[in-house]
VEXVEXDREN-233632 format. One record per residue (C-alpha): residue in one letter; chain; x, y, z. Coordinates in Angstrom, 2 decimals, padded with zeros to 5 digits. Layout:
BEGIN
{pt "a"; "A"; {X; Y; Z}}
...
END
This chain:
BEGIN
{pt "x"; "A"; {-028.34; -008.02; -015.73}}
{pt "x"; "A"; {-026.36; -010.87; -014.22}}
{pt "x"; "A"; {-028.64; -013.46; -012.67}}
{pt "x"; "A"; {-025.69; -015.05; -010.88}}
{pt "x"; "A"; {-024.71; -011.74; -009.32}}
{pt "x"; "A"; {-028.32; -011.04; -008.33}}
{pt "x"; "A"; {-028.30; -014.17; -006.19}}
{pt "x"; "A"; {-025.06; -013.12; -004.51}}
{pt "x"; "A"; {-026.47; -009.63; -003.91}}
{pt "x"; "A"; {-029.65; -011.07; -002.41}}
{pt "x"; "A"; {-027.59; -013.19; -000.06}}
{pt "x"; "A"; {-025.31; -010.45; 001.23}}
{pt "x"; "A"; {-027.77; -007.57; 001.16}}
{pt "x"; "A"; {-030.82; -009.04; 002.87}}
{pt "x"; "A"; {-030.27; -007.30; 006.19}}
{pt "x"; "A"; {-029.12; -008.38; 009.64}}
{pt "x"; "A"; {-031.76; -011.08; 010.14}}
{pt "x"; "A"; {-031.85; -012.93; 006.83}}
{pt "x"; "A"; {-028.60; -011.90; 005.16}}
{pt "x"; "A"; {-025.74; -014.39; 004.97}}
{pt "x"; "A"; {-022.00; -014.14; 004.52}}
{pt "x"; "A"; {-020.56; -015.25; 001.21}}
{pt "x"; "A"; {-018.25; -018.21; 000.95}}
{pt "x"; "A"; {-014.76; -017.66; -000.38}}
{pt "x"; "A"; {-015.74; -018.97; -003.81}}
{pt "x"; "A"; {-018.88; -016.81; -003.86}}
{pt "x"; "A"; {-016.89; -013.71; -002.90}}
{pt "x"; "A"; {-014.41; -014.45; -005.65}}
{pt "x"; "A"; {-017.25; -014.84; -008.15}}
{pt "x"; "A"; {-018.81; -011.56; -007.00}}
{pt "x"; "A"; {-015.51; -009.72; -007.41}}
{pt "x"; "A"; {-014.96; -011.17; -010.88}}
{pt "x"; "A"; {-018.46; -010.18; -011.99}}
{pt "x"; "A"; {-017.85; -006.65; -010.71}}
{pt "x"; "A"; {-014.35; -006.30; -012.17}}
{pt "x"; "A"; {-015.51; -007.50; -015.59}}
{pt "x"; "A"; {-018.71; -005.44; -015.15}}
{pt "x"; "A"; {-020.87; -008.35; -016.14}}
{pt "x"; "A"; {-022.92; -007.15; -013.20}}
{pt "x"; "A"; {-024.88; -003.99; -013.96}}
{pt "x"; "A"; {-024.04; -000.60; -012.37}}
{pt "x"; "A"; {-027.14; -000.90; -010.19}}
{pt "x"; "A"; {-026.05; -004.34; -009.00}}
{pt "x"; "A"; {-022.46; -003.25; -008.34}}
{pt "x"; "A"; {-023.51; -000.15; -006.43}}
{pt "x"; "A"; {-026.03; -002.12; -004.39}}
{pt "x"; "A"; {-023.46; -004.76; -003.50}}
{pt "x"; "A"; {-020.77; -002.28; -002.51}}
{pt "x"; "A"; {-022.99; -000.22; -000.22}}
{pt "x"; "A"; {-024.56; -003.32; 001.33}}
{pt "x"; "A"; {-021.11; -004.76; 001.93}}
{pt "x"; "A"; {-019.93; -001.44; 003.34}}
{pt "x"; "A"; {-022.78; -001.39; 005.88}}
{pt "x"; "A"; {-022.42; -005.03; 006.87}}
{pt "x"; "A"; {-018.60; -005.08; 006.59}}
{pt "x"; "A"; {-016.84; -007.94; 004.80}}
{pt "x"; "A"; {-015.64; -011.04; 006.58}}
{pt "x"; "A"; {-012.03; -012.23; 006.29}}
{pt "x"; "A"; {-013.26; -015.16; 004.17}}
{pt "x"; "A"; {-014.94; -012.74; 001.76}}
{pt "x"; "A"; {-011.84; -010.56; 001.54}}
{pt "x"; "A"; {-009.75; -013.65; 000.84}}
{pt "x"; "A"; {-012.09; -014.58; -001.99}}
{pt "x"; "A"; {-011.95; -011.09; -003.48}}
{pt "x"; "A"; {-008.16; -011.19; -003.37}}
{pt "x"; "A"; {-008.37; -014.50; -005.21}}
{pt "x"; "A"; {-010.19; -012.63; -007.97}}
{pt "x"; "A"; {-007.46; -009.97; -008.03}}
{pt "x"; "A"; {-004.89; -012.73; -008.42}}
{pt "x"; "A"; {-006.84; -014.25; -011.32}}
{pt "x"; "A"; {-007.56; -011.05; -013.26}}
{pt "x"; "A"; {-004.89; -008.62; -012.13}}
{pt "x"; "A"; {-001.28; -008.06; -013.21}}
{pt "x"; "A"; {001.62; -009.89; -011.63}}
{pt "x"; "A"; {005.20; -008.63; -011.67}}
{pt "x"; "A"; {007.43; -011.67; -012.28}}
{pt "x"; "A"; {009.91; -012.62; -009.59}}
{pt "x"; "A"; {013.29; -010.92; -009.62}}
{pt "x"; "A"; {016.68; -012.20; -008.51}}
{pt "x"; "A"; {017.22; -010.66; -005.08}}
{pt "x"; "A"; {018.79; -011.92; -001.89}}
{pt "x"; "A"; {016.58; -009.54; 000.08}}
{pt "x"; "A"; {012.78; -009.68; 000.10}}
{pt "x"; "A"; {010.80; -007.41; -002.19}}
{pt "x"; "A"; {008.89; -004.92; -000.03}}
{pt "x"; "A"; {005.28; -004.28; -001.04}}
{pt "x"; "A"; {003.56; -001.34; 000.65}}
{pt "x"; "A"; {-000.23; -001.28; 000.82}}
{pt "x"; "A"; {-001.26; 002.38; 001.10}}
{pt "x"; "A"; {-004.77; 003.77; 000.80}}
{pt "x"; "A"; {-005.31; 004.72; -002.84}}
{pt "x"; "A"; {-007.24; 007.91; -002.02}}
{pt "x"; "A"; {-003.99; 009.50; -000.95}}
{pt "x"; "A"; {-002.91; 012.09; 001.57}}
{pt "x"; "A"; {-004.41; 015.44; 002.54}}
{pt "x"; "A"; {-003.49; 016.13; 006.18}}
{pt "x"; "A"; {000.08; 014.96; 006.76}}
{pt "x"; "A"; {003.23; 015.07; 004.64}}
{pt "x"; "A"; {003.63; 011.79; 002.69}}
{pt "x"; "A"; {006.96; 010.11; 003.46}}
{pt "x"; "A"; {006.52; 006.85; 001.53}}
{pt "x"; "A"; {008.50; 007.74; -001.60}}
{pt "x"; "A"; {011.44; 008.92; 000.50}}
{pt "x"; "A"; {011.29; 005.73; 002.56}}
{pt "x"; "A"; {011.09; 003.58; -000.59}}
{pt "x"; "A"; {014.18; 005.25; -002.05}}
{pt "x"; "A"; {016.03; 004.74; 001.25}}
{pt "x"; "A"; {015.15; 001.05; 001.40}}
{pt "x"; "A"; {016.14; 000.58; -002.24}}
{pt "x"; "A"; {019.45; 002.30; -001.48}}
{pt "x"; "A"; {019.93; -000.25; 001.31}}
{pt "x"; "A"; {019.42; -003.12; -001.13}}
{pt "x"; "A"; {015.75; -003.87; -000.49}}
{pt "x"; "A"; {013.62; -003.73; -003.67}}
{pt "x"; "A"; {010.31; -001.89; -003.28}}
{pt "x"; "A"; {007.14; -002.46; -005.33}}
{pt "x"; "A"; {004.35; 000.10; -004.94}}
{pt "x"; "A"; {000.92; 000.36; -006.54}}
{pt "x"; "A"; {-001.81; 002.99; -006.81}}
{pt "x"; "A"; {-003.83; 005.13; -009.17}}
{pt "x"; "A"; {-005.25; 008.58; -009.81}}
{pt "x"; "A"; {-006.86; 010.91; -007.28}}
{pt "x"; "A"; {-009.73; 008.92; -005.87}}
{pt "x"; "A"; {-012.86; 009.47; -003.83}}
{pt "x"; "A"; {-013.88; 009.85; -001.21}}
{pt "x"; "A"; {-010.90; 011.89; 000.02}}
{pt "x"; "A"; {-009.26; 012.80; -003.29}}
{pt "x"; "A"; {-005.91; 013.11; -001.55}}
{pt "x"; "A"; {-002.55; 013.31; -003.29}}
{pt "x"; "A"; {-001.77; 009.88; -004.80}}
{pt "x"; "A"; {001.69; 008.32; -004.69}}
{pt "x"; "A"; {002.13; 008.40; -008.46}}
{pt "x"; "A"; {001.91; 012.21; -008.42}}
{pt "x"; "A"; {004.67; 012.40; -005.82}}
{pt "x"; "A"; {006.93; 010.32; -008.05}}
{pt "x"; "A"; {006.02; 012.57; -010.98}}
{pt "x"; "A"; {006.99; 015.67; -008.99}}
{pt "x"; "A"; {010.42; 014.10; -008.53}}
{pt "x"; "A"; {010.77; 013.46; -012.26}}
{pt "x"; "A"; {009.73; 009.80; -012.39}}
{pt "x"; "A"; {006.65; 008.97; -014.47}}
{pt "x"; "A"; {005.47; 005.39; -013.96}}
{pt "x"; "A"; {002.18; 005.91; -015.81}}
{pt "x"; "A"; {003.22; 004.94; -019.32}}
{pt "x"; "A"; {005.48; 001.99; -018.52}}
{pt "x"; "A"; {004.54; -001.53; -019.53}}
{pt "x"; "A"; {004.43; -004.37; -017.03}}
{pt "x"; "A"; {007.66; -005.71; -018.54}}
{pt "x"; "A"; {009.33; -002.36; -017.97}}
{pt "x"; "A"; {008.15; -002.23; -014.36}}
{pt "x"; "A"; {009.65; -005.69; -013.88}}
{pt "x"; "A"; {012.90; -004.56; -015.49}}
{pt "x"; "A"; {013.30; -001.53; -013.23}}
{pt "x"; "A"; {012.39; -003.51; -010.14}}
{pt "x"; "A"; {015.18; -005.92; -011.05}}
{pt "x"; "A"; {017.78; -003.38; -012.12}}
{pt "x"; "A"; {017.02; -000.44; -009.82}}
{pt "x"; "A"; {015.11; -002.02; -006.95}}
{pt "x"; "A"; {012.03; 000.12; -007.56}}
{pt "x"; "A"; {008.73; -000.50; -009.34}}
{pt "x"; "A"; {005.23; 000.93; -009.46}}
{pt "x"; "A"; {002.00; -000.57; -010.78}}
{pt "x"; "A"; {-000.34; 002.13; -012.07}}
{pt "x"; "A"; {-003.95; 001.01; -011.84}}
{pt "x"; "A"; {-005.33; 002.63; -015.05}}
{pt "x"; "A"; {-002.47; 001.16; -017.09}}
{pt "x"; "A"; {-001.80; -002.19; -015.44}}
{pt "x"; "A"; {-005.14; -003.14; -013.89}}
{pt "x"; "A"; {-007.86; -001.29; -015.85}}
{pt "x"; "A"; {-010.53; -003.68; -014.58}}
{pt "x"; "A"; {-009.98; -002.48; -011.01}}
{pt "x"; "A"; {-009.70; 001.13; -012.16}}
{pt "x"; "A"; {-013.09; 000.75; -013.82}}
{pt "x"; "A"; {-014.70; 000.41; -010.38}}
{pt "x"; "A"; {-013.25; 003.68; -009.05}}
{pt "x"; "A"; {-016.32; 005.65; -010.15}}
{pt "x"; "A"; {-018.45; 003.73; -007.68}}
{pt "x"; "A"; {-016.48; 005.19; -004.77}}
{pt "x"; "A"; {-017.79; 008.60; -005.76}}
{pt "x"; "A"; {-021.32; 007.43; -006.43}}
{pt "x"; "A"; {-021.80; 005.68; -003.08}}
{pt "x"; "A"; {-019.93; 008.41; -001.18}}
{pt "x"; "A"; {-017.90; 006.01; 000.96}}
{pt "x"; "A"; {-014.89; 003.76; 000.71}}
{pt "x"; "A"; {-016.27; 000.37; -000.37}}
{pt "x"; "A"; {-014.81; -002.92; 000.87}}
{pt "x"; "A"; {-012.75; -002.98; -002.33}}
{pt "x"; "A"; {-010.65; -000.23; -000.74}}
{pt "x"; "A"; {-009.46; -002.74; 001.86}}
{pt "x"; "A"; {-008.12; -005.00; -000.90}}
{pt "x"; "A"; {-005.62; -002.39; -002.05}}
{pt "x"; "A"; {-003.99; -002.52; 001.38}}
{pt "x"; "A"; {-003.42; -006.29; 001.10}}
{pt "x"; "A"; {-002.85; -006.82; -002.62}}
{pt "x"; "A"; {000.54; -008.35; -003.47}}
{pt "x"; "A"; {000.94; -008.28; -007.28}}
{pt "x"; "A"; {004.31; -010.00; -007.23}}
{pt "x"; "A"; {005.12; -013.46; -008.55}}
{pt "x"; "A"; {007.96; -014.39; -006.21}}
{pt "x"; "A"; {007.85; -015.91; -002.74}}
{pt "x"; "A"; {010.67; -013.79; -001.32}}
{pt "x"; "A"; {008.61; -010.74; -000.44}}
{pt "x"; "A"; {007.33; -008.83; 002.57}}
{pt "x"; "A"; {003.96; -007.09; 002.68}}
{pt "x"; "A"; {003.45; -003.98; 004.81}}
{pt "x"; "A"; {-000.28; -003.24; 004.98}}
{pt "x"; "A"; {-001.38; 000.18; 006.23}}
{pt "x"; "A"; {-004.58; 000.76; 008.18}}
{pt "x"; "A"; {-006.33; 003.32; 010.40}}
{pt "x"; "A"; {-008.98; 001.44; 012.38}}
{pt "x"; "A"; {-008.34; -001.70; 014.43}}
{pt "x"; "A"; {-011.28; -003.69; 012.95}}
{pt "x"; "A"; {-009.68; -003.24; 009.52}}
{pt "x"; "A"; {-006.41; -004.67; 010.79}}
{pt "x"; "A"; {-008.16; -007.73; 012.23}}
{pt "x"; "A"; {-009.99; -008.37; 008.94}}
{pt "x"; "A"; {-006.81; -007.99; 006.91}}
{pt "x"; "A"; {-004.76; -010.17; 009.21}}
{pt "x"; "A"; {-007.29; -013.00; 009.19}}
{pt "x"; "A"; {-007.84; -012.77; 005.44}}
{pt "x"; "A"; {-004.12; -012.93; 004.72}}
{pt "x"; "A"; {-003.73; -015.94; 007.01}}
{pt "x"; "A"; {-006.56; -017.70; 005.18}}
{pt "x"; "A"; {-004.63; -017.17; 001.96}}
{pt "x"; "A"; {-001.50; -018.66; 003.47}}
{pt "x"; "A"; {000.40; -015.37; 003.52}}
{pt "x"; "A"; {003.63; -015.33; 005.48}}
{pt "x"; "A"; {006.02; -012.62; 006.60}}
{pt "x"; "A"; {003.58; -009.72; 006.53}}
{pt "x"; "A"; {003.13; -006.82; 008.89}}
{pt "x"; "A"; {000.28; -004.41; 009.56}}
{pt "x"; "A"; {001.13; -000.74; 010.02}}
{pt "x"; "A"; {-001.14; 001.72; 011.87}}
{pt "x"; "A"; {-000.04; 004.59; 009.68}}
{pt "x"; "A"; {-001.06; 008.14; 009.00}}
{pt "x"; "A"; {-004.20; 008.42; 006.85}}
{pt "x"; "A"; {-004.19; 004.73; 005.99}}
{pt "x"; "A"; {-000.60; 004.80; 004.77}}
{pt "x"; "A"; {002.47; 002.99; 006.07}}
{pt "x"; "A"; {003.93; 006.22; 007.50}}
{pt "x"; "A"; {004.47; 005.75; 011.24}}
{pt "x"; "A"; {004.45; 008.78; 013.56}}
{pt "x"; "A"; {007.40; 009.47; 015.85}}
{pt "x"; "A"; {005.69; 011.87; 018.29}}
{pt "x"; "A"; {003.47; 009.16; 019.78}}
{pt "x"; "A"; {003.44; 005.40; 020.05}}
{pt "x"; "A"; {003.77; 003.86; 016.60}}
{pt "x"; "A"; {002.00; 000.53; 016.25}}
{pt "x"; "A"; {002.68; -002.44; 014.03}}
{pt "x"; "A"; {001.72; -006.10; 014.05}}
{pt "x"; "A"; {003.91; -008.82; 012.64}}
{pt "x"; "A"; {003.15; -012.38; 011.64}}
{pt "x"; "A"; {005.40; -014.88; 013.41}}
{pt "x"; "A"; {003.92; -018.00; 011.89}}
{pt "x"; "A"; {001.85; -019.48; 014.71}}
{pt "x"; "A"; {001.73; -016.25; 016.70}}
{pt "x"; "A"; {000.92; -012.59; 016.17}}
{pt "x"; "A"; {003.16; -010.01; 017.82}}
{pt "x"; "A"; {002.15; -006.45; 018.60}}
{pt "x"; "A"; {005.03; -004.00; 018.32}}
{pt "x"; "A"; {005.22; -000.50; 019.82}}
{pt "x"; "A"; {007.87; 001.97; 018.64}}
{pt "x"; "A"; {008.61; 005.13; 020.62}}
{pt "x"; "A"; {010.51; 007.90; 018.90}}
{pt "x"; "A"; {011.50; 009.58; 022.17}}
{pt "x"; "A"; {013.56; 006.55; 023.12}}
{pt "x"; "A"; {015.78; 007.19; 020.11}}
{pt "x"; "A"; {015.84; 011.01; 020.13}}
{pt "x"; "A"; {013.63; 011.02; 017.04}}
{pt "x"; "A"; {010.45; 012.47; 018.46}}
{pt "x"; "A"; {009.03; 015.04; 016.03}}
{pt "x"; "A"; {005.44; 016.08; 015.33}}
{pt "x"; "A"; {004.05; 014.84; 012.03}}
{pt "x"; "A"; {004.63; 017.47; 009.35}}
{pt "x"; "A"; {001.42; 019.03; 007.98}}
{pt "x"; "A"; {000.51; 018.47; 004.34}}
{pt "x"; "A"; {002.36; 021.00; 002.14}}
{pt "x"; "A"; {000.56; 024.01; 000.76}}
{pt "x"; "A"; {001.50; 023.15; -002.83}}
{pt "x"; "A"; {003.07; 020.43; -004.95}}
{pt "x"; "A"; {006.07; 022.71; -005.48}}
{pt "x"; "A"; {006.62; 022.88; -001.72}}
{pt "x"; "A"; {006.36; 019.10; -001.49}}
{pt "x"; "A"; {008.87; 018.70; -004.31}}
{pt "x"; "A"; {011.34; 021.12; -002.74}}
{pt "x"; "A"; {011.11; 019.54; 000.72}}
{pt "x"; "A"; {011.43; 016.00; -000.60}}
{pt "x"; "A"; {014.35; 016.94; -002.85}}
{pt "x"; "A"; {016.30; 018.53; -000.01}}
{pt "x"; "A"; {015.56; 015.56; 002.25}}
{pt "x"; "A"; {016.74; 013.05; -000.34}}
{pt "x"; "A"; {019.90; 015.08; -000.84}}
{pt "x"; "A"; {020.71; 014.70; 002.86}}
{pt "x"; "A"; {019.86; 018.23; 003.93}}
{pt "x"; "A"; {018.08; 018.79; 007.29}}
{pt "x"; "A"; {014.37; 019.35; 006.69}}
{pt "x"; "A"; {011.15; 019.14; 008.64}}
{pt "x"; "A"; {010.55; 015.60; 007.33}}
{pt "x"; "A"; {014.07; 014.20; 007.65}}
{pt "x"; "A"; {013.36; 012.73; 011.09}}
{pt "x"; "A"; {010.21; 011.04; 009.78}}
{pt "x"; "A"; {012.05; 009.42; 006.87}}
{pt "x"; "A"; {014.88; 008.21; 009.12}}
{pt "x"; "A"; {012.37; 006.88; 011.67}}
{pt "x"; "A"; {010.26; 005.00; 009.16}}
{pt "x"; "A"; {013.09; 003.60; 007.06}}
{pt "x"; "A"; {014.83; 002.44; 010.24}}
{pt "x"; "A"; {011.74; 000.63; 011.50}}
{pt "x"; "A"; {011.24; -001.14; 008.18}}
{pt "x"; "A"; {014.92; -002.10; 008.03}}
{pt "x"; "A"; {014.55; -003.60; 011.49}}
{pt "x"; "A"; {011.37; -005.44; 010.50}}
{pt "x"; "A"; {013.32; -006.78; 007.53}}
{pt "x"; "A"; {016.04; -007.90; 009.98}}
{pt "x"; "A"; {018.74; -005.67; 008.57}}
{pt "x"; "A"; {020.06; -005.26; 012.13}}
{pt "x"; "A"; {019.45; -007.08; 015.40}}
{pt "x"; "A"; {018.24; -004.01; 017.30}}
{pt "x"; "A"; {016.10; -001.06; 016.28}}
{pt "x"; "A"; {018.84; 001.33; 017.37}}
{pt "x"; "A"; {021.25; -000.31; 014.90}}
{pt "x"; "A"; {018.68; -000.18; 012.10}}
{pt "x"; "A"; {018.02; 003.50; 012.81}}
{pt "x"; "A"; {021.74; 004.23; 012.56}}
{pt "x"; "A"; {021.82; 002.57; 009.14}}
{pt "x"; "A"; {018.81; 004.62; 008.10}}
{pt "x"; "A"; {020.32; 007.85; 009.44}}
{pt "x"; "A"; {023.55; 007.22; 007.58}}
{pt "x"; "A"; {021.73; 006.57; 004.30}}
{pt "x"; "A"; {019.44; 009.58; 004.56}}
{pt "x"; "A"; {022.00; 012.13; 005.75}}
{pt "x"; "A"; {024.59; 011.15; 003.12}}
{pt "x"; "A"; {022.15; 011.52; 000.22}}
{pt "x"; "A"; {021.95; 007.83; -000.71}}
{pt "x"; "A"; {018.21; 008.12; -001.59}}
{pt "x"; "A"; {019.02; 011.03; -003.93}}
{pt "x"; "A"; {021.66; 008.92; -005.68}}
{pt "x"; "A"; {019.13; 006.10; -006.06}}
{pt "x"; "A"; {016.55; 008.50; -007.51}}
{pt "x"; "A"; {019.04; 009.89; -010.04}}
{pt "x"; "A"; {020.11; 006.38; -011.06}}
{pt "x"; "A"; {016.47; 005.48; -011.68}}
{pt "x"; "A"; {015.83; 008.65; -013.68}}
{pt "x"; "A"; {018.92; 008.08; -015.78}}
{pt "x"; "A"; {017.80; 004.63; -016.96}}
{pt "x"; "A"; {014.21; 005.76; -017.48}}
{pt "x"; "A"; {015.41; 008.36; -019.96}}
{pt "x"; "A"; {017.31; 005.77; -022.02}}
END
C-alpha cells in the first residue's frame, strides 16, 4: 500500500462536505503513483471512481498531463513548415457512426500537414472499434513499430501513430480499471488532450461530446500554456464533425476563445452521418473506394472534415476555398496515393 497515495485518496474522496481538490503537484503525484502502480489496485479503483463522481478540476487534469509528459513517450520534432496535427479521439472507439478519421488524416498528409495519432486496443466501457484496427484493415500495422520508426515515418511520410501497449505500457496498464469500475474514469479525458510530440510547431484537435468536458479541457490546456489548439464536438467523442447539423468547434486565439459553427448546407455538403458498418470488411471496402476518389456514402464526410481542418490550419482564407482543396484531394485519389506510399516504405 502507498501511504502517500492514501493521503491523496482521502483528500479527494471524502465527499462533498469535507473533500478537497488536489493541487497540480498532488494530481501529478497521484497520476504517477497510479501509472507506476505503486498504489494498490484497491487504491487506484477507489481514486478513479471518486474522481469520476466528483469530476476533476482543470488544475488536476493539468497535473495529470504533467505526469504523462514525465513518464510517457515523446515523438521528437520533425522538420516541417506546416504544424503537426495531433487528434485526440476517445480511445474506446466507434460503434454507432462510420469513423472518418483515418481518411481525413490521409487527406491532410496529402496536403502537406503531418498527422500524429495515438490510441490502443478495444477498451471499455464501449469497446468500440479503435483507430489502430482501421489502419490495420487498410494494410498499415503500427503496433510493432518502435518510437524511432514512428518518428521516421512522421518525418518522411507525414503520418505517425503511437500505440499505447507498445509505446506507453504504463498507461495501458490502467485500462483494466475502466472495465472494473464500469465507467470512463477521468484518465479518459487525458487521452483527448495528450500531445506526445516534442516540437512546438503543432496543432491539437481535441474531441469531446459534453460541454463540461470541453470547458475542463480548455482550462487545463491553458494552465499548461498550450497554444493553437481547438476543441471539436465530434461524433462519439472523436474529431469527426457532422455535416447534417451545426458542427461546433472552439479555437484558442491567445487572449480570447472563439466559438465556430460550420453548416454543411451552406456548402452543398449536407449529408446524414453514415451508420457504423456491419463488418470490418464493409468498412475496408468503403474506405478504400473513398480514398481512391470514388463516390461513396462517406465521401462527403471526409471532404467536409478535411476542409474544415485545412481552414483551421489556415490553408485558405475562407472555408469555401479550403473545402475546394479538400474536394480536389479526395476526388482525385490523393489520400490513396499517400496510403500506398506509406505502405511501400513500411514493407522495406
